[in-house]
N, C-alpha and C positions, 0 to 999 in steps of 0.2 A: 548774171550775179549769183542767182539760186543754184546753178550748177557748179560755180567755184566753191561756194560755201560747204556744198555737200562734198566736194572732192578734197577739201583741206581737213575735214573732220578725222577721217581714219588714221592718218600719220599720228595724232596726238594720242588716240587711243592705242595704237600699235606700240608706241614708246612705252605707254604704262603697262600694257600686257606684258612686253618683253623683259621689263624690269621684275614684275611678278613672277614669271616663269623662272627667271635667273635665281630668285630667292628661294622658290620652292624646290628647286632642283637641288640647290646646297643644303636645304635641311632634310630631304629625302635621302641624301648620302649616307646620314648618321641613323637611319630607321632601317632595322632588319627586315628582310622580306617576311611578309605576313605567313606564307605557307611554311617557311622554316621555322619561325617562331612558334608555330602552333604544333609542331611535333611533340610525341611524348619525350619523357627524359630518356629512356633506354633506346631511342630511335637511331643513335648513331652505331651501336651494336649491330642491329638489324640490317642497318644500311649497307653494311659491307657486301650484301649479296648481290650479284648482277642484276636479278629481277628487280630488286627494291631501287637500286640505282636509275635503271632505265626508267621505271615508272615516275620518279620523283622530276627527273629531267624534263620529262613530257609536261608536267604540270606547272614548272617554273617558266615556261616560254610565254610571253605576251600573245594574246590571241589577235595580233593584228595582221590581216592577210595582205599579201603584196607589198609589204613596207620594207622586206629584208631584215625583220628583227632578229637579233642574236640572242642566246641565253644571257641573263644577267651575270655580270662578274661578281666575285666575292666581295670587291670594294669598287662599287660602281662610281665613275667620274660624272661630273655635271657636263652636260651638252654644250658645245661651243654657243657664244652669245648670239650668233648669227641664225640658229635654228628657229624656225617658226612654224609651231602647231596650233591648232584650235585648242582652246582653254580646256575643253572636255578630256584631252588626251594627255594633259601635262600633269595631272595630279598623281598622287603615289600610287603603285601599282595595286590594283585589287583583282584577284583571280576571278575569272568569269564562273557563273554557277556549273558550267560543264566541268571546268578544272577542280572545283571545290567537289562536285561528285566523284570524279575519278580518284582525287586524292583520299576521299573517305572511304572508298572501295577498297583501295591499296591497304591503308591501315586496318581495316576490318579483316582483309585476308591475312596480313601478318600477325594480327592478334589471334586469328584462328589457327594458324600454323604454330605459333608459340604454345597456345594451349593444347594442341595436338601432339607437340613433342613433349610436354609435360605429361599427359595421360600415357603416352607410349613409353616414358620412362618408368612410370608407376607400374605398367604391366608386366615388366620383368621379361621373362622368356617369350611372352606372346607378342613382343613388340615386332612390328613389321619394319624393313629396312628403310632407312632414309635415302631417298632418291636425289641426288642433287640436280639442279637445273640444267638443262642442255640449251643449244641454240640450232634454230632452223637453217635452211639452206640459204636464207637471206641474212644471217647474222644476227636476227632478232632472238632475245631470250625467250624461252620456253618454259612456263611454270612447272614445277615438278609434278609426277604422277601422284594421285592419291593412293594410300595404302590399299584401298580396296580393289583399285584399277591394277595394282601390281599383282595382287593374289589371282584375280581373276585371269591376267595374262599368263602366270605361271600355271595355274591349274590347266588352262586350256592347251599350253604346250605339253604338259606331262600326260593328259589324256589322249591327244592326238599323236604323240610321238610313238615310235615303235617300243614295245616292252621286251627287254631282253629276256629269254628263258635259259635255264641252265641245260646243260647238255642231256642229262637224263629225262628231262621233259620233252624233248623232240620227239614229234610222232614218229620219225623215222630212225630212232636210236638203235633199236633192235636190228633193223634191216640193213641199215648202213655202217653203223660204228661196230656194235657188238659182232655180227656176221663177218664183218671185214677182219676181225681179229680172232675168228675162230670160236667165238662163243654164241651158243645156240640154245633156244628154248625149245624143249622137246615136246613134240604133239602127245596128248595124253593117252593116246590109244595106242602106243608103242610099248612093247615089253621092256622091262629093265634087264640089263646084263646080270648075270648070275650072282655076282658078289654084290652088287647093289641091291639086288631084290633081297639077299640074305640079310643084309644090314637093315633095311627096313622092316622085315619081320622082327628083327631083334628089339627094334625100338617100339614096337607095338605090344610088346609083351606087358602083362599086368605086373603090378608092383606090390611088394609087401609092406612098404612103409606107408604111413598115415598121410592122409591128405583131406582136403575138405569133403564134406557129404554135400549130397544133392540139396539138403535143406539149407545149408549153410551158404551155398550159392545163390539160393532163391532170395535169401535174407541180406544179402550183400547190397546195400543201398548204394555203395560207391561204385560197384561195377554197374548197376542199373543205369547211374546217373550218365555214365558214358554214351549210353545209348539214349536215353530218354531226353538229356538236356543237350547231347553234342558235346564234344571235348576236343580242344587242340591237342597237339602232338605232346607237348610237354606233359599234359594231364594224363594222357594215355600211357607215357612212359613212366611216370611216378607210380601209377597204380600197379602196372605189371612188374616193375623191378621189386615192389614189396611183396608181390603175392605169387609170382610165377618165376622169375630169373633171379636166383639166389645171389647174394653178395658174397665175393669171396674174401677171406681173410689173407692176411699176408702169410700164414703159415700154411694155407691150403695148398693142394698140389695143382689144381686148377685155378687160372688167374684170368681176369677179364679187364678189358680197357674200354673206355666210354668216348665215343665221338673223337677218336684219335685218328688222323689219316692213314692209310696203309702206304708203306713205301712203294714209289713209283716202279722199282725193279721188280715187285711181286706181281705186277699186274700183266696178264698175258698181252703179247703184242707181235704183230707182224713186222714192225719197223716199217710199214709203208702204210698210206691212207691214214684215215681219222683214228685219233687215240682214244682208247676207254677212259671214261670219267675217272678220276682218281677216287678209290672208294674211302668213305669215311662212316664206318658202321657205327649206329648208336649203342650197340654192345658187340663186342668181339671176345670170345672165349678161346684161351689156349693155354700155354704153359709158361712157367718161369723157370729159369736155369737152376737156382739153388734147390728149389723145392721139387721141381719135376725130374731133374737129371742130376741129382749129387754125385753119381758115380761117373758122369761123362762130361764134366765141365772142361778138360782139357781137349777133348775132341770136338766139342760145340764151338769153342773159341778159336781153334785152327780153322774152323769153317767161316769164320767172319759173320758177316750179317746175312748169309744165305738162308738160315733157319728163322730169321726175324721178320715180324709182319711190320712192325711200326717203331717209332723212337722210343717207347718205353720198353721195347725189347721183348714183346710178347712172341713166344715161339710156337711154331706150327699150328696156328688156330684152326678151328674146325666148325664153329658155329657163329653166324652171322645174325643180327637181329636188326631190322628196320621198322621203326615206328612211324606213323602218319596220323594226323588228325582230321576230324570231319565234325564240323560244328558252325556255330554262329560267328565265331572269331576268325573263321577262315575255313577252306575246304581242303582236303588232302586226297591223295591218289594212291590207291594200292597199286596200280599200274606203274608209277614212278618208283614206289618202294620196291616192286618187283624187278625193276631196272636196276637198282641199286643192289639187290640182291645177286644179280646176275654177274655183275662185276666183282663184288666183294667175296662170293663164295668160289668164283673161277680163280681168284688171287690166292685163296687158301689153299685151293687144289693145286695150284702152280707151286707154292712153297714145299707142299709134301712131296710133288714129283722131282724136286731137286735132290730130295734125298735118295729117291728111287734112282735117279740118274747117275748120282755118285755111286750107289752100290753097283750098277751096271758097269760103270767105267773101272772101278777099282777092284772089284771082286769077280773073279772068272768061275767060282764055284757054282755047281748045280744046284746046290742045297740054299742058296740065297734066294729069298723070296721077297718081293716089294711089298711095301706096306699098302694099306687100302687108303688111298689119297682122297677119298670122298671128303665132302664137306657138306653140312646142312645151314641152310638159312630160312629166316621167318620175316615175312611182311605182313604188318598187321596194323589195325586201327582199335579203336575202342569196340568195335562190334563184329569184327571178322579177323581170322589168322590164317594165313597161307603158309604151309610148310614145304618146304623145297629140299631137294637135294641134288648136288652137282658132283660131276666125276668126269675123268678125262679118258675118252673112248678109244683114242687114236693117238698118233704122234703129235697131231695138232689139234683136234677138235676137242672142246670142253662143252659139255652138255649139262642143263638144268632142267628137271621135271618137277611136277608137283607131286606131293606125297599124300596130303590130305588138306581139307578146308575145314575149319571149325567156327560155327556161329557162337560168339562167346556169351551171348545173353541165354543160351541154353544151358542148363546145368550140366547136362550129359556132355556136351560138347567142351564145355569149360574143363571139366575133370579130364576128359580125355586128351585135351591139348596140353595140359599141365603135366600129364603122365608122360607124354612124348618129350617134352622139354627135358625133365628130369632122366629119362632114360638115354637121351642124347648126352647129357652130361655124364652120366655114369659110363656110357662107351666111351667118352672122351678120357676119363681118368682111369679107366680098366684097360680094355683089350687094345685100343688105339695107342694108348701110352707105351704099353707093353711091346707092340710092334716097333714103336720108334726106338726104345730102349735096346731092343735086339740089333736092329739095324746099326745103331751106334756102336754097340759091341762088336760087331763084324768088322765095321771099319777100323775100330782101334786095334783089333787084331792083325788086320790087312796092312796096317802102316809099316811095322817092323818089316814085314815081308817085302814090301815094295822098296825100302831102304836098302836091305840085303841084296835084292835083285839089282838094283840101280848101281850099287858098290861093286858087285861082280862085274857088271857089264863095263863099268870104267876101268877096271883092272885089266880086262881082256884087250 
């Protein structure tokens, strides 16, 4: 009897438990999920990111292992009346402490992303790029990298990657590139050709024009700063353009151009092998048509671009200047500047040689003499200047040799250097200009003769 009484009690309690279960499930259908209800007001906007969606989905799953539980629908339906669970599992869903912890961490992470985005917006140009989230090989969302990680990654790549150098900086530029195009640096122990030696002696002569005194140079604080503090290239150029290399007015016979690329056809080339780097002199001195050759405009224009060095139309240049810096903002190299002088001055010689070739082709008289096609170049920093002269010694070879070296912080050297520069400019607007004018006169006279010869040959 005792056994039957015990066996009949559970069915009555199960009926009451089932009725209570149905009522609680119907009430729970109208109650929003505690996790969704607890989100901030702006969570809907942040929630659009794949990372955020994945994080919230994980926290919305009931932690019932082995029961085949599915994520809650937006509008959950009550379970069928025949479902039977212990009472402790049928109440409204409450996230476990672990789920609350994960949800809290996600919200804190999103808040930090938002505040970081605001600070980056306020920082203007210093802001780091925003990196979108990615997915790993399993398809899971991976959080974006931090700005610091991005910067470290980029700096590592830039420091470890190969650094591209310019052609004139190559250690083998003189041996492989210049020599392949018949441009050579002449050893210092060889004698100059007679006409080149005569020209060098001419620019070494003293001048009557006034210049700075030794004491003026000693007291020049700007000059001293180029050595004492070190100077970048622009500072070196600014100082010497004011104090040594004169500015040419539009009415002057001589003209100069600044940082203008020389035309490629002016650069000596063997048309095989490596090409010489296209010269872009810091300063290039030459002539302008109207001021330098007012009586020869017709002849010059009939020659096209042959006498021109660059797009501004500078004619028959004869002095190349290359500056370099040496200081805390970056080191320069007189070796590289000399490489630039080798290409630039050889191009100047090549332009003058086109006039000599034209004289040879068109004039058969023994009284016609070619012009001195030599050109000067200077490679200099704030402390040292190297003066070079270039010439063509044969049908193929261009040579450049050192004339003198000047320590610019020594007043005697500074004054000597300035004298050489002014003498070169005087030679350019004096003897050299007259030689070019005479050659153009000869060509102008030969033109009618050639036309008459051509006409008579056609009639025969």
